[in-house]
FIKOL-382953 format. One line per field, with one value per atom (N, C-alpha, C): residue number from 1; residue in one letter; atom name; z, x negated, y negated. Coordinates in steps of 0.05 Angstrom, whole numbers, plus 5000, padded with zeros to 4 digits. Each point is the difference from the previous one (the first is absolute). Layout:
N
resi = NUM	...
resn = A	...
name = CA	...
w = Z	...
u = X	...
v = Y	...
END
This chain:
299
resi = 1	1	1	2	2	2	3	3	3	4	4	4	5	5	5	6	6	6	7	7	7	8	8	8	9	9	9	10	10	10	11	11	11	12	12	12	13	13	13	14	14	14	15	15	15	16	16	16	17	17	17	18	18	18	19	19	19	20	20	20	21	21	21	22	22	22	23	23	23	24	24	24	25	25	25	26	26	26	27	27	27	28	28	28	29	29	29	30	30	30	31	31	31	32	32	32	33	33	33	34	34	34	35	35	35	36	36	36	37	37	37	38	38	38	39	39	39	40	40	40	41	41	41	42	42	42	43	43	43	44	44	44	45	45	45	46	46	46	47	47	47	48	48	48	49	49	49	50	50	50	51	51	51	52	52	52	53	53	53	54	54	54	55	55	55	56	56	56	57	57	57	58	58	58	59	59	59	60	60	60	61	61	61	62	62	62	63	63	63	64	64	64	65	65	65	66	66	66	67	67	67	68	68	68	69	69	69	70	70	70	71	71	71	72	72	72	73	73	73	74	74	74	75	75	75	76	76	76	77	77	77	78	78	78	79	79	79	80	80	80	81	81	81	82	82	82	83	83	83	84	84	84	85	85	85	86	86	86	87	87	87	88	88	88	89	89	89	90	90	90	91	91	91	92	92	92	93	93	93	94	94	94	95	95	95	96	96	96	97	97	97	98	98	98	99	99	99	100	100	100	101	101	101	102	102	102	103	103	103	104	104	104	105	105	105	106	106	106	107	107	107	108	108	108	109	109	109	110	110	110	111	111	111	112	112	112	113	113	113	114	114	114	115	115	115	116	116	116	117	117	117	118	118	118	119	119	119	120	120	120	121	121	121	122	122	122	123	123	123	124	124	124	125	125	125	126	126	126	127	127	127	128	128	128	129	129	129	130	130	130	131	131	131	132	132	132	133	133	133	134	134	134	135	135	135	136	136	136	137	137	137	138	138	138	139	139	139	140	140	140	141	141	141	142	142	142	143	143	143	144	144	144	145	145	145	146	146	146	147	147	147	148	148	148	149	149	149	150	150	150	151	151	151	152	152	152	153	153	153	154	154	154	155	155	155	156	156	156	157	157	157	158	158	158	159	159	159	160	160	160	161	161	161	162	162	162	163	163	163	164	164	164	165	165	165	166	166	166	167	167	167	168	168	168	169	169	169	170	170	170	171	171	171	172	172	172	173	173	173	174	174	174	175	175	175	176	176	176	177	177	177	178	178	178	179	179	179	180	180	180	181	181	181	182	182	182	183	183	183	184	184	184	185	185	185	186	186	186	187	187	187	188	188	188	189	189	189	190	190	190	191	191	191	192	192	192	193	193	193	194	194	194	195	195	195	196	196	196	197	197	197	198	198	198	199	199	199	200	200	200	201	201	201	202	202	202	203	203	203	204	204	204	205	205	205	206	206	206	207	207	207	208	208	208	209	209	209	210	210	210	211	211	211	212	212	212	213	213	213	214	214	214	215	215	215	216	216	216	217	217	217	218	218	218	219	219	219	220	220	220	221	221	221	222	222	222	223	223	223	224	224	224	225	225	225	226	226	226	227	227	227	228	228	228	229	229	229	230	230	230	231	231	231	232	232	232	233	233	233	234	234	234	235	235	235	236	236	236	237	237	237	238	238	238	239	239	239	240	240	240	241	241	241	242	242	242	243	243	243	244	244	244	245	245	245	246	246	246	247	247	247	248	248	248	249	249	249	250	250	250	251	251	251	252	252	252	253	253	253	254	254	254	255	255	255	256	256	256	257	257	257	258	258	258	259	259	259	260	260	260	261	261	261	262	262	262	263	263	263	264	264	264	265	265	265	266	266	266	267	267	267	268	268	268	269	269	269	270	270	270	271	271	271	272	272	272	273	273	273	274	274	274	275	275	275	276	276	276	277	277	277	278	278	278	279	279	279	280	280	280	281	281	281	282	282	282	283	283	283	284	284	284	285	285	285	286	286	286	287	287	287	288	288	288	289	289	289	290	290	290	291	291	291	292	292	292	293	293	293	294	294	294	295	295	295	296	296	296	297	297	297	298	298	298	299	299	299
resn = M	M	M	A	A	A	D	D	D	Q	Q	Q	L	L	L	I	I	I	R	R	R	A	A	A	T	T	T	A	A	A	A	A	A	E	E	E	G	G	G	G	G	G	I	I	I	R	R	R	A	A	A	V	V	V	G	G	G	V	V	V	I	I	I	T	T	T	T	T	T	R	R	R	L	L	L	T	T	T	E	E	E	E	E	E	A	A	A	K	K	K	R	R	R	R	R	R	H	H	H	K	K	K	L	L	L	S	S	S	Y	Y	Y	V	V	V	A	A	A	T	T	T	A	A	A	A	A	A	L	L	L	G	G	G	R	R	R	T	T	T	M	M	M	S	S	S	S	S	S	A	A	A	L	L	L	L	L	L	L	L	L	V	V	V	S	S	S	S	S	S	M	M	M	K	K	K	R	R	R	E	E	E	G	G	G	S	S	S	R	R	R	V	V	V	N	N	N	I	I	I	R	R	R	V	V	V	K	K	K	G	G	G	D	D	D	G	G	G	P	P	P	L	L	L	G	G	G	G	G	G	I	I	I	L	L	L	V	V	V	D	D	D	A	A	A	G	G	G	L	L	L	D	D	D	G	G	G	T	T	T	V	V	V	R	R	R	G	G	G	Y	Y	Y	V	V	V	E	E	E	N	N	N	P	P	P	D	D	D	I	I	I	E	E	E	L	L	L	P	P	P	P	P	P	N	N	N	A	A	A	K	K	K	G	G	G	K	K	K	L	L	L	D	D	D	V	V	V	G	G	G	G	G	G	A	A	A	V	V	V	G	G	G	R	R	R	D	D	D	G	G	G	Y	Y	Y	L	L	L	Y	Y	Y	V	V	V	V	V	V	R	R	R	D	D	D	V	V	V	G	G	G	Y	Y	Y	G	G	G	Y	Y	Y	P	P	P	Y	Y	Y	S	S	S	S	S	S	T	T	T	V	V	V	E	E	E	L	L	L	V	V	V	S	S	S	G	G	G	E	E	E	I	I	I	G	G	G	D	D	D	D	D	D	V	V	V	A	A	A	H	H	H	Y	Y	Y	L	L	L	V	V	V	N	N	N	S	S	S	E	E	E	Q	Q	Q	T	T	T	P	P	P	S	S	S	V	V	V	L	L	L	M	M	M	V	V	V	G	G	G	V	V	V	F	F	F	V	V	V	G	G	G	A	A	A	E	E	E	G	G	G	V	V	V	T	T	T	A	A	A	S	S	S	G	G	G	G	G	G	I	I	I	L	L	L	V	V	V	Q	Q	Q	V	V	V	L	L	L	P	P	P	K	K	K	A	A	A	A	A	A	R	R	R	D	D	D	E	E	E	S	S	S	L	L	L	V	V	V	E	E	E	T	T	T	L	L	L	E	E	E	S	S	S	R	R	R	V	V	V	E	E	E	A	A	A	L	L	L	S	S	S	G	G	G	F	F	F	T	T	T	P	P	P	L	L	L	L	L	L	Q	Q	Q	A	A	A	G	G	G	K	K	K	T	T	T	L	L	L	P	P	P	E	E	E	I	I	I	F	F	F	E	E	E	Q	Q	Q	L	L	L	L	L	L	G	G	G	D	D	D	M	M	M	G	G	G	L	L	L	V	V	V	I	I	I	L	L	L	P	P	P	E	E	E	I	I	I	Q	Q	Q	M	M	M	L	L	L	R	R	R	F	F	F	H	H	H	C	C	C	G	G	G	C	C	C	S	S	S	F	F	F	D	D	D	R	R	R	V	V	V	L	L	L	G	G	G	A	A	A	L	L	L	K	K	K	M	M	M	L	L	L	G	G	G	E	E	E	A	A	A	E	E	E	L	L	L	Q	Q	Q	D	D	D	M	M	M	I	I	I	E	E	E	K	K	K	D	D	D	D	D	D	G	G	G	A	A	A	E	E	E	A	A	A	T	T	T	C	C	C	H	H	H	F	F	F	C	C	C	G	G	G	E	E	E	V	V	V	Y	Y	Y	K	K	K	A	A	A	S	S	S	S	S	S	D	D	D	E	E	E	L	L	L	A	A	A	Q	Q	Q	L	L	L	I	I	I	S	S	S	D	D	D	L	L	L	R	R	R	T	T	T	E	E	E	S	S	S	V	V	V
name = N	CA	C	N	CA	C	N	CA	C	N	CA	C	N	CA	C	N	CA	C	N	CA	C	N	CA	C	N	CA	C	N	CA	C	N	CA	C	N	CA	C	N	CA	C	N	CA	C	N	CA	C	N	CA	C	N	CA	C	N	CA	C	N	CA	C	N	CA	C	N	CA	C	N	CA	C	N	CA	C	N	CA	C	N	CA	C	N	CA	C	N	CA	C	N	CA	C	N	CA	C	N	CA	C	N	CA	C	N	CA	C	N	CA	C	N	CA	C	N	CA	C	N	CA	C	N	CA	C	N	CA	C	N	CA	C	N	CA	C	N	CA	C	N	CA	C	N	CA	C	N	CA	C	N	CA	C	N	CA	C	N	CA	C	N	CA	C	N	CA	C	N	CA	C	N	CA	C	N	CA	C	N	CA	C	N	CA	C	N	CA	C	N	CA	C	N	CA	C	N	CA	C	N	CA	C	N	CA	C	N	CA	C	N	CA	C	N	CA	C	N	CA	C	N	CA	C	N	CA	C	N	CA	C	N	CA	C	N	CA	C	N	CA	C	N	CA	C	N	CA	C	N	CA	C	N	CA	C	N	CA	C	N	CA	C	N	CA	C	N	CA	C	N	CA	C	N	CA	C	N	CA	C	N	CA	C	N	CA	C	N	CA	C	N	CA	C	N	CA	C	N	CA	C	N	CA	C	N	CA	C	N	CA	C	N	CA	C	N	CA	C	N	CA	C	N	CA	C	N	CA	C	N	CA	C	N	CA	C	N	CA	C	N	CA	C	N	CA	C	N	CA	C	N	CA	C	N	CA	C	N	CA	C	N	CA	C	N	CA	C	N	CA	C	N	CA	C	N	CA	C	N	CA	C	N	CA	C	N	CA	C	N	CA	C	N	CA	C	N	CA	C	N	CA	C	N	CA	C	N	CA	C	N	CA	C	N	CA	C	N	CA	C	N	CA	C	N	CA	C	N	CA	C	N	CA	C	N	CA	C	N	CA	C	N	CA	C	N	CA	C	N	CA	C	N	CA	C	N	CA	C	N	CA	C	N	CA	C	N	CA	C	N	CA	C	N	CA	C	N	CA	C	N	CA	C	N	CA	C	N	CA	C	N	CA	C	N	CA	C	N	CA	C	N	CA	C	N	CA	C	N	CA	C	N	CA	C	N	CA	C	N	CA	C	N	CA	C	N	CA	C	N	CA	C	N	CA	C	N	CA	C	N	CA	C	N	CA	C	N	CA	C	N	CA	C	N	CA	C	N	CA	C	N	CA	C	N	CA	C	N	CA	C	N	CA	C	N	CA	C	N	CA	C	N	CA	C	N	CA	C	N	CA	C	N	CA	C	N	CA	C	N	CA	C	N	CA	C	N	CA	C	N	CA	C	N	CA	C	N	CA	C	N	CA	C	N	CA	C	N	CA	C	N	CA	C	N	CA	C	N	CA	C	N	CA	C	N	CA	C	N	CA	C	N	CA	C	N	CA	C	N	CA	C	N	CA	C	N	CA	C	N	CA	C	N	CA	C	N	CA	C	N	CA	C	N	CA	C	N	CA	C	N	CA	C	N	CA	C	N	CA	C	N	CA	C	N	CA	C	N	CA	C	N	CA	C	N	CA	C	N	CA	C	N	CA	C	N	CA	C	N	CA	C	N	CA	C	N	CA	C	N	CA	C	N	CA	C	N	CA	C	N	CA	C	N	CA	C	N	CA	C	N	CA	C	N	CA	C	N	CA	C	N	CA	C	N	CA	C	N	CA	C	N	CA	C	N	CA	C	N	CA	C	N	CA	C	N	CA	C	N	CA	C	N	CA	C	N	CA	C	N	CA	C	N	CA	C	N	CA	C	N	CA	C	N	CA	C	N	CA	C	N	CA	C	N	CA	C	N	CA	C	N	CA	C	N	CA	C	N	CA	C	N	CA	C	N	CA	C	N	CA	C	N	CA	C	N	CA	C	N	CA	C	N	CA	C	N	CA	C	N	CA	C	N	CA	C	N	CA	C	N	CA	C	N	CA	C	N	CA	C	N	CA	C	N	CA	C	N	CA	C	N	CA	C	N	CA	C	N	CA	C	N	CA	C	N	CA	C	N	CA	C	N	CA	C	N	CA	C	N	CA	C	N	CA	C	N	CA	C	N	CA	C	N	CA	C	N	CA	C	N	CA	C	N	CA	C	N	CA	C	N	CA	C	N	CA	C	N	CA	C	N	CA	C	N	CA	C	N	CA	C	N	CA	C	N	CA	C	N	CA	C	N	CA	C	N	CA	C	N	CA	C	N	CA	C	N	CA	C	N	CA	C	N	CA	C	N	CA	C	N	CA	C	N	CA	C	N	CA	C	N	CA	C
w = 4730	4999	5029	5005	5027	5007	5025	5009	4995	4987	4993	4995	5000	4994	4978	4980	4978	4996	4995	4995	4971	4992	4972	5000	4978	4996	4971	4994	4973	4998	4976	4994	5009	4994	5007	5030	5016	5029	5013	4984	5011	5012	4994	5010	5015	5024	5016	5002	4995	5002	5017	5016	5017	4999	4997	5000	5020	5012	5019	4994	5004	5001	5028	5013	5028	5005	4981	5001	5024	5002	5020	5028	5004	5027	5009	4981	5007	5008	4986	5007	5028	5006	5027	5021	4995	5019	5004	4978	5002	5017	4997	5016	5029	5005	5028	5016	4987	5014	4996	4984	4994	4989	4979	4989	4982	5001	4981	4973	4980	4973	4999	5011	4998	5018	5023	5017	4987	4985	4985	4979	4986	4979	5013	5022	5013	5010	5013	5011	4977	4980	4978	4985	4996	4986	5017	5026	5017	5002	5000	5001	4974	4977	4974	5000	5010	5001	5016	5024	5017	4987	4987	4986	4977	4986	4979	5012	5022	5013	5010	5014	5012	4979	4976	4979	4992	5005	4993	5021	5023	5021	4995	5011	4992	5023	5024	5022	5009	5003	5009	5027	5003	5024	5000	4978	4999	4999	5012	5001	4996	4991	4997	5015	5016	5013	4987	4993	4991	5019	5010	5017	4987	4996	4989	5021	5005	5020	4989	4991	4989	5018	4992	5016	4992	4985	4991	5020	4996	5019	5002	4981	5001	5022	5009	5021	4987	5016	4990	4985	4984	4986	5007	5007	5005	4985	4985	4984	5005	5001	5004	4978	4984	4977	5002	4992	5001	4972	4998	4975	4992	5019	4994	4987	4995	4986	5019	5026	5019	5006	5006	5007	5019	5017	5018	5005	5010	5005	5011	5008	5010	4998	5003	5002	5026	5010	5026	5000	4980	4999	4975	5002	4977	4988	5014	4990	4987	4998	4988	4970	4991	4972	4991	4975	4989	4972	4991	4973	4980	4975	4980	4996	4990	4995	4974	4991	4976	4975	5000	4978	5001	5021	5003	5012	5012	5011	5031	5013	5029	5010	5019	5008	5022	4992	5019	5011	4983	5009	5021	4997	5020	5025	4998	5024	5016	4986	5013	5010	4983	5006	4984	4993	4984	5016	5025	5019	5019	5000	5018	4990	5008	4995	4992	4984	4993	5012	5016	5013	4989	4992	4989	5016	5009	5015	4984	4994	4987	5021	5004	5020	4986	4999	4987	5019	5025	5018	5018	4997	5019	5001	5022	5004	5004	4997	5003	4973	5001	4975	4989	4974	4987	4998	5010	4999	4986	4988	4986	5002	4999	5002	4979	4986	4980	5004	4992	5001	4979	5006	4980	4978	4976	4977	4991	5004	4991	5018	5016	5015	4984	4974	4983	5001	5016	5005	4979	4975	4979	4995	4999	4997	5023	5024	5024	5002	4992	5001	4978	4977	4979	5009	5014	5011	5020	5016	5019	4985	4979	4985	4988	4989	4988	5020	5023	5019	5021	5008	5020	4989	4977	4988	4975	4992	4976	4975	4997	4977	4984	4976	4983	4997	5008	5001	4990	4987	4993	5013	5016	5015	4995	4995	4995	5015	5018	5015	4999	5002	4999	5011	5008	5011	4989	4989	4992	5018	5014	5019	4996	5000	4997	5017	4994	5016	5001	4979	5000	5013	5009	5013	4983	5006	4986	4974	4977	4975	4986	5009	4988	5020	5004	5017	4993	5001	4994	4994	4988	4992	4986	4990	4986	5008	5003	5007	4978	4988	4980	5010	5002	5010	4980	4998	4983	5018	4996	5016	4993	5018	4996	4973	4988	4974	4978	5004	4979	5009	5025	5012	4987	4987	4988	4975	4989	4976	5009	5001	5010	4982	4974	4981	5006	5011	5007	5022	5021	5022	4990	4984	4989	4983	4985	4983	5017	5021	5018	5013	5010	5013	4981	4976	4981	4992	4999	4993	5023	5024	5023	5002	4996	5000	4979	4977	4978	5006	5019	5007	5014	5011	5014	5022	5015	5023	4996	5023	4999	5001	5016	5003	4974	4984	4974	4982	5002	4984	5010	5027	5010	4993	5002	4994	4970	4983	4972	4993	5021	4996	4994	5004	4995	5022	4992	5020	5005	5021	5006	4977	4988	4977	4977	4996	4978	5007	5026	5008	4997	5008	4996	4970	4983	4972	4989	5010	4991	5008	5024	5010	4989	4999	4995	4977	4984	4979	4980	4995	4980	5013	5025	5014	5009	4986	5007	5024	5002	5023	5004	5025	5008	5024	4998	5022	5014	5026	5014	5005	4999	5000	5027	5022	5026	5005	5008	5009	5030	5015	5029	5008	5016	5010	5024	5002	5021	5016	5026	5017	5024	5010	5026	5022	5017	5021	5025	5023	5025	5018	5013	5017	5028	5006	5027	5007	5026	5009	5029	5009	5028	5019	4994	5017	5003	4979	5001	5018	4997	5017	5029	5007	5027	5010	4983	5007	5006	4984	5005	5026	5005	5025	5024	4998	5022	5008	4981	5005	5017	5002	5015	5030	5008	5029	5015	5023	5016	5008	5009	5010	4978	4977	4977	4991	5000	4992	5020	5026	5020	4998	4993	4997	4976	4979	4977	5007	5017	5008	5017	5018	5019	4986	4982	4988	4974	4984	4973	4995	5020	4998	4975	4994	4977	4986	4976	4985	4970	4986	4971	4986	4979	4985	4970	4987	4971	4986	4980	4985	4981	5002	4983	4971	4994	4973	4984	5014	4985	5011	5023	5011	5015	5002	5014	5030	5011	5029	5015	5022	5017	5028	5012	5026	5019	5023	5020	5024	5008	5023	5026	5021	5026	5009	4992	5006	4987	4975	4986	5012	5009	5014	5026	5014	5025	4996	4978	4994	4995	4987	4996	5027	5018	5027	5013	4998	5011	4988	4974	4986	5011	5004	5009	5028	5017	5027	5000	4983	4998	4990	4981	4989	5019	5019	5019	5024	5002	5023	4995
u = 4969	5026	5009	5025	5011	5003	4997	5005	5029	5004	5027	5003	5025	5008	5021	4995	5018	5007	5025	5009	5007	4999	5008	5009	5014	5007	4993	4999	4995	5012	4998	5010	5029	5017	5028	5005	4984	5002	4985	4986	4985	4973	4992	4974	5006	4988	5002	4972	4997	4974	5002	4979	4999	4971	4997	4974	4999	4976	4996	4974	5001	4976	4997	4977	4996	4975	4991	4974	4999	5020	5000	5003	5017	5005	4976	4986	4975	4978	4999	4980	5007	5025	5008	4992	5004	4992	4970	4985	4971	4991	5013	4993	5008	5024	5009	4983	4993	4985	4970	4991	4971	4990	5012	4995	4975	4985	4979	5012	4983	5010	5015	4987	5012	5025	5000	5024	5023	4993	5021	5013	4983	5011	5017	4992	5015	5027	4999	5025	5019	4988	5016	5014	4986	5012	5022	4996	5021	5025	4995	5023	5016	4986	5014	5016	4988	5013	5025	4999	5023	5023	4993	5020	5013	4985	5010	5019	4993	5016	5026	4999	5025	5019	4991	5017	5022	4997	5021	5022	4996	5020	5023	5024	5024	5010	4998	5013	4984	5013	4987	4986	4976	4985	4982	5001	4984	4970	4984	4971	4985	4976	4982	4974	4991	4974	4981	4976	4980	4976	4992	4976	4980	4976	4979	4979	4993	4980	4981	4977	4979	4976	4980	4976	4978	5006	4981	4996	4980	4994	5021	5018	5021	5019	5003	5020	5027	5021	5027	5009	5021	5014	5029	5013	5028	5013	5021	5015	5030	5014	5029	5011	5019	5011	5031	5013	5029	5012	5025	5015	5003	4997	5003	4975	4979	4976	4978	5003	4979	4983	4975	4981	4979	4990	4978	4984	4975	4984	4972	4986	4973	4984	4973	4982	4986	4991	4988	4972	4984	4973	4997	5009	5002	4973	4978	4975	4982	5010	4985	4995	4976	4993	4983	5005	4986	4989	4979	4990	5021	5000	5019	4998	5022	5000	4986	5001	4986	5010	5025	5011	4995	4985	4993	5023	5020	5023	4998	5017	5001	5007	4985	5003	5021	5025	5022	5002	4997	5001	4979	4976	4979	5006	5012	5006	5023	5021	5022	4993	4986	4993	5019	4990	5015	5014	4993	5013	5017	5026	5018	5028	5017	5028	5012	5021	5017	5027	5009	5026	5018	5024	5020	5025	5010	5025	5020	5023	5021	5022	5006	5020	5022	5024	5023	5016	4991	5013	5020	5005	5018	4991	5008	4992	4970	4989	4972	4985	4978	4985	4990	4998	4989	4970	4986	4971	4988	4977	4987	4970	4986	4971	4988	4980	4985	4970	4985	4971	4990	4979	4987	4988	5001	4988	4974	4998	4976	4993	5019	4995	5001	5007	5001	5027	5018	5027	5020	4995	5019	5005	4978	5003	5014	4995	5012	5030	5008	5029	5015	4987	5013	5002	4980	5001	5024	5004	5022	5027	5003	5025	5007	4980	5004	5006	4986	5002	5022	5005	5020	5027	5000	5026	5006	4983	5004	5008	4987	5005	4974	4999	4976	4994	4977	4994	4972	4997	4974	4997	4980	4996	4972	4998	4974	4999	4981	4997	4971	4996	4972	4998	4975	4994	4972	4998	4974	4993	4978	4992	4970	4993	4972	4994	4978	4991	5021	5017	5020	5026	5001	5024	5014	5026	5016	5011	4992	5009	5021	5003	5021	5006	5026	5009	5029	5005	5028	5001	5021	5003	5026	5002	5024	5006	5026	5010	5020	4995	5018	5009	5026	5011	5019	4998	5018	5022	5024	5023	5011	5016	5009	5012	5015	5013	4980	4975	4980	4976	5000	4976	4994	5019	4995	4983	4998	4984	4971	4985	4973	4982	5006	4984	5003	5022	5004	4982	4998	4982	4971	4992	4972	4994	5020	4997	4995	5016	4996	4973	4992	4974	4977	5002	4978	5000	5023	5001	4990	5006	4990	4969	4990	4972	4986	5013	4988	4998	5015	4999	4974	4987	4974	5001	5023	5002	5021	5010	5022	4989	4980	4990	4987	4986	4990	5023	5023	5023	5008	5001	5007	4979	4975	4978	5000	5011	5002	5024	5016	5023	5026	5000	5024	5021	5025	5021	5012	5016	5013	5017	5017	5016	4982	4978	4982	4987	4994	4989	5021	5025	5022	5003	4999	5003	4978	4976	4977	5004	5012	5004	5025	5022	5026	5016	4986	5014	5014	4990	5012	5019	5007	5017	5027	5008	5026	4997	4979	4994	5022	5009	5018	4989	4992	4989	5022	5004	5022	4994	5020	4995	4990	5007	4993	4970	4988	4972	5000	4989	4999	4973	5001	4975	4989	4974	4987	4983	4996	4983	4990	4977	4990	5016	5012	5016	5000	4997	5001	5020	5017	5021	4992	4974	4991	5006	5001	5006	4990	4998	4992	5020	5026	5021	4997	4993	4997	4976	4979	4976	5007	5016	5008	5017	5017	5017	4983	4979	4982	4984	4991	4985	5018	5025	5019	5003	4998	5003	4977	4978	4977	5006	5018	5008	4986	5010	4991	4971	4992	4972	4980	5004	4982	4999	5023	5001	4985	5003	4987	4969	4992	4971	4989	5015	4991	4998	5018	4998	4975	4995	4978	4972	4999	4974	4994	5021	4996	5013	5015	5015	5018	5011	5018	4997	5010	4998	4998	4987	4997	5007	5015	5008	4997	4990	4997	5017	5015	5017	4983	5001	4984	5008	5025	5010	4991	4999	4995	4976	4989	4977	5006	5026	5008	4993	4988	4992	5020	5010	5019	4988	5002	4989	5023	5001	5020	4985	5009	4987	5008	4985	5007	5028	5008	5027	5021	4995	5019	5002	4977	5000	5015	4996	5014	5030	5008	5029	5011	4984	5008	5004	4981	5003	5025	5005	5025	5025	4999	5023	5004	4978	5002	5012	4992	5010	5030	5008	5029	5016	4990	5014	5003	4981	5000	5019	5009	5018	5028
v = 4712	5014	5006	4993	5004	5030	5006	5027	5007	5023	5007	5030	5009	5028	5000	5017	5004	5029	5006	5027	5005	5025	5007	5029	5007	5028	5007	5027	5009	5028	5011	5027	5003	4980	5000	5004	4987	5001	5023	5016	5023	4992	4975	4990	4974	4998	4976	4988	4975	4987	4974	4996	4976	4990	4974	4988	4977	4996	4978	4986	4974	4984	4990	5005	4994	4984	4985	4986	4980	4983	4979	5012	5019	5011	5016	5013	5015	4980	4978	4979	4989	4997	4990	5020	5026	5020	5000	4996	4999	4977	4977	4976	5003	5010	5003	5020	5022	5021	4999	4981	4998	5026	5010	5027	5000	5021	5005	5006	5002	5006	5027	5020	5027	5002	4986	5000	4985	4979	4985	5018	5015	5018	5022	5011	5022	4990	4977	4989	4990	4987	4991	5022	5022	5023	5012	5001	5011	4982	4974	4982	5002	5001	5003	5026	5022	5026	4999	4987	4998	4984	4979	4984	5016	5016	5017	5021	5012	5021	4988	4978	4989	4990	4995	4989	5018	5026	5020	5003	4987	5002	4980	5006	4985	4982	5008	4986	4976	4977	4976	5005	4990	5004	5025	5015	5025	4992	5018	4995	5027	4997	5023	4993	5019	4998	5021	4992	5018	4998	5024	5001	5019	4991	5017	5004	5025	5006	5020	4991	5017	5002	5014	5003	4981	4979	4981	4977	4983	4979	4977	4999	4979	5004	5025	5007	5001	4993	5002	4975	5004	4978	5003	4977	5000	4978	5006	4980	5003	4978	4999	4983	5011	4985	5001	4978	4999	4998	5008	4998	4971	4982	4971	4988	5017	4991	4990	5004	4992	5024	4995	5021	4989	5017	4993	5025	4997	5023	4993	5020	4996	5026	4997	5023	4999	5023	5001	4986	5004	4989	4983	4974	4983	4991	5003	4990	5021	5025	5022	4994	5003	4997	5024	5009	5023	4992	5014	4996	5009	4990	5010	5030	5012	5028	5006	5026	5008	4985	4991	4985	4970	4992	4972	4983	5014	4986	5002	4984	5000	5028	5010	5028	5003	4996	5002	5029	5020	5028	5006	4989	5004	4985	4977	4984	5013	5009	5013	5028	5015	5028	5018	5023	5018	5022	5002	5019	4984	5005	4986	5002	4981	5003	4973	5002	4977	5004	4980	5002	4978	5008	4982	5002	4977	4998	4982	5011	4984	4995	4974	4992	4985	5012	4987	4982	4998	4982	5012	5026	5014	5029	5013	5028	5002	5024	5005	4995	4985	4996	5027	5002	5024	4997	5020	4999	5025	4996	5022	4996	5022	5000	5018	4990	5017	4995	5020	4997	4981	4985	4983	5018	4990	5014	4986	4974	4986	4977	4989	4976	4975	5002	4977	4986	5009	4990	5007	4991	5006	5030	5015	5029	5012	4990	5011	4995	4975	4994	5016	5003	5016	5029	5010	5027	5003	4979	5000	5001	4985	4999	5027	5013	5027	5021	5000	5021	4996	4975	4995	4992	4987	4992	5014	5019	5017	4983	4977	4983	4997	5011	4996	4970	4991	4972	4994	4978	4989	4973	4997	4975	4989	4975	4987	4974	4997	4975	4991	4975	4990	4972	4993	4974	4992	4976	4990	4977	5002	4980	4994	4975	4992	4977	4986	4977	4978	4998	4979	5008	5025	5010	5021	5004	5020	4986	5011	4988	5017	5025	5018	5022	5004	5022	5007	5026	5009	5029	5009	5028	5005	5025	5008	5029	5006	5026	5009	5023	5011	5027	5004	5025	5013	5026	5015	5011	4990	5007	5028	5011	5028	5006	4980	5005	5004	4992	5003	5017	5008	5013	5027	5013	5026	4998	4976	4996	4996	5022	4999	4983	5000	4984	4970	4992	4972	4991	5017	4994	4999	5019	5001	4976	4991	4976	4975	4997	4977	5001	5023	5002	4992	5010	4994	4970	4988	4972	4983	5007	4985	5003	5024	5004	4984	4997	4985	4970	4990	4972	4992	5020	4996	4979	5000	4982	4979	4991	4980	4971	4995	4973	4989	5017	4989	4989	5012	4990	4972	4997	4974	4979	5008	4981	4993	5018	4994	4983	4992	4983	5015	5026	5016	4995	4997	4997	5028	5002	5026	5010	4983	5009	5011	4987	5009	5027	5004	5026	5022	4994	5018	5007	4980	5004	5019	4996	5017	5029	5004	5027	5014	4984	5012	4988	4984	4985	5017	5024	5018	5020	4996	5019	4988	4980	4987	4983	4984	4983	4979	4998	4978	4987	4974	4985	4986	5005	4987	4971	4983	4971	4988	5013	4988	5002	4978	4999	4993	5018	4996	4989	4979	4988	5015	5003	5015	4981	5006	4983	5016	4991	5010	4986	5015	4988	5018	4988	5015	4986	5016	4990	4994	5000	4994	4971	4994	4973	4997	4976	4995	5011	4998	5010	5031	5013	5029	5007	4984	5005	4996	4980	4995	5024	5010	5023	5024	5004	5023	4996	4976	4995	5004	4992	5003	5029	5018	5029	5011	4985	5009	5000	4983	4999	4978	4994	4977	5002	5024	5003	4995	5011	4996	4971	4987	4972	4983	5005	4985	5003	5025	5005	4984	4997	4985	4970	4990	4972	4995	5018	4997	5004	5020	5007	4985	4995	4989	4973	4991	4975	4999	5023	5003	5026	5003	5024	4994	5018	4997	5026	4999	5024	4995	5021	4998	5021	4991	5019	5016	5027	5017	4997	4995	5000	4975	4977	4975	4985	5008	4986	4974	4993	4976	5002	4979	5000	4983	5011	4986	4997	4976	4995	4991	5013	4993	4987	4977	4986	5013	4993	5010	4991	4976	4990	5017	5008	5017	5028	5010	5026	4998	4978	4996	4999	4988	4999	5028	5017	5028	5015	4994	5012	4991	4974	4989	5013	5004	5013	5028	5014	5028	5001	4981	5000	4993	4982	4992	5024	5015	5022	5023	5002	5022	4995	4975	4993	5012
END
């Protein structure tokens, strides 16, 4: 099944639901960054969460950044997602592996750490981006993003994300976000009903592995609440906007002395993009051209 995002409403517009399948893009992130099993799960959950969050934004070019910084051995996680369906991200320590947790699942909470913070930045493309910080509640990512939505955006939300990864790679990844909008938020029983139904699902990836589609999952959750599945299906992909030209631009900012030092000591320069793992190499001739450009510009 292709990576995709589908939206739906229920309760006469009082409920907003969004679902994503991110299996292929999570596998690509795993390959690019050489991620361990638990690092793959942590990054995949965060990428799914970012895509779910950015889906509510309206202005073209809008983006959401999620940074997770806990006290676990995985270090930090940084993800950047766009309203256009692109996402990228990385973890600080991609080769960390831990034994399964008490439930026999990948110990994402132990890898991330339960003491720390979740930072969310919403950028609509103009003015100052809106940023918010909340404490981690579990390090499992889904719980932490739901905690952010309730505390920073005052929107009752149920969020479930998951990644299944084994020896054959990532076979299921994605998530679902269900939000009770202001027109229905006063109905506390509605929120409790949604929470109990999501808990009863016992995870998102088992549904994907059982062959369930996003519309079928929506039907299972909201089918008796006036469910309306919107027709548009948005394709999702792992994408990074880095390029060799951008790398040269960054090198140029180092200045003539630093560039000359690279030529003499290293016979060139090498740079790796943190977000996608792409390696760029600049020859000594290309660095010399940058020096020439700087001298011309200074005249």
